[in-house]
N, C-alpha and C positions, 0 to 999 in steps of 0.2 A: 493506101490505105482509102478506102470511100470516100467520098465528098457526103455531108449530110446537108439538105437545102433547109438551109434556116429560116425560108419565107414560109415553110408549113408550121413549124413550132412558132413563128412571130403571127400567125396568124391568131392563134391561140392567146398568147399572153398578149398581144396588142390589138383587138378586133379594131375594124375601120369604125370610124365614129358614127358613120350612117346604120350601124347594127347594134346601137348601145340606146339604150334609155335612161331616161333622168328620174332618180326616186329620191324624195327628199327624205333628211335626216330628221327623226322626228324627236330627237334631243335637242335641237337647237329651239330657237337661234343663240350664235355663239357671241360672246364678248370677251374682252379681256385675253388674258394667256391661256391657253390650251393645249391640253396633248390627248389626241384620240387615236385609242386601239379599236374602237366599236363604235358603229352609230345604228339610230335605231328607225327600224324599218315600218313600223305600224305605229298610229297615234296611240295614246293614251288610254285609258289610265295604265293599261299594261304594254311596254313596250318591249317588243321583240327587239334583240339585237344581233348583229352580224360583224363580222371582222371588216377592217378596213383592207385586207388582203385580198379579201374576195372581189374588190371593185377595181377599174380600169382607169379611174379619174374622178374627178370631182368638178361641179358646177359651184361657183361661188357667187352669191348675189346679196346684194345689200338688203338689210330688214330695217326700214323706216326712212328716216330723213338724214340726209348730210348735213352739217351745220353749214351755214354759211361762211366764206372766206375759207374755203379750202382749194383755192387756186384751180378753178374750173376751167377747163379748155374745150370749146365746142369742137365735135365731130360728127361722123356720118350718122344719120337717122335713117332707119330703114321706113319705107313709103308706110307700112302700119303703124309705126310709131312704137314698135315693141323693142327692138333694137336701137340702142343709142351708143356708139363709140366715143362719146365724149371723154377726157381723160381729166384726173384729178392729179393735181401736182403732189399734194400729199398722199402717201401710202396709205390706202385703205384698209389693207390685210397683209401680212405676209404667210405664206403657207410652205412649210418645210415638210419635205417626205423623207423617213428614214427607213432603212431596212438593219436587220441585226443578223451578226457573226453569228456561228456557231458557239462562238466564245462568249456569246451574251453582250459584247459591246455593241453600240450602236453607230451607223454612219449618216451621215445626209447626204443622199443621192440627187435631190433636186430641191431647189429653192425658187418659189414664185413670188414677185412682188404685184400685187393687186392694186391696179391705179383707176379700173373701170371696173364696170358690170354689167350684166352677168358676163362671169370668165370662166372658160372651162380649162381647167388643168390635168391633161392627160398623163397618166405616170410614165416618165422614160425608163424605169427599170420597172417590171411586173412585180407583183406580190410585196407591197410596201408591209411593214411591220406597224407603223403609225404615222402618223402625221399631228404635227405641230402647227398652231395657229398663235397670230398676234395681232389682236384687233386693235384699232387705233382707239383713243378713247374716245366715249360718247359714241359709239358707232357698237352697228349688231350685224353680223352674219348670218344668212343661211346655207347649209351646204345639202346639195343633193348629188349623191354618188351616181355613178355611171357603171351599169350592167347589161349585158347581152339581153334583149328581149325575148 
């Protein structure tokens, strides 16, 4: 039986991050407990929706300020000050990626604990059916989905 080069298929299901663009979800910012199957591709008043299954990952960024006392630990800061790899001991957000079986049941294929921002989460398994979010009380996050430019 001839072998199949998985690398060719992998390029379509998991393109390099350098080929991806970041697109803001206009349904956000999100707070509390959320389950998303779609995201908003355009600003209102009429928001065009697209399925999360058409994306390759998501960038999670904080919307607003983090309250004092969150256990801040200093980290590397880029020379332009745009990227700060400081970490918060308390979780800012949990992101759960789920896929659906043909029977209709769901399985969690990836769980990301977000302790710094902005954070990019690339889908480990392509074509997710939905993502779940649990955002810490008093915080809000913006999502920007990754698409091929």
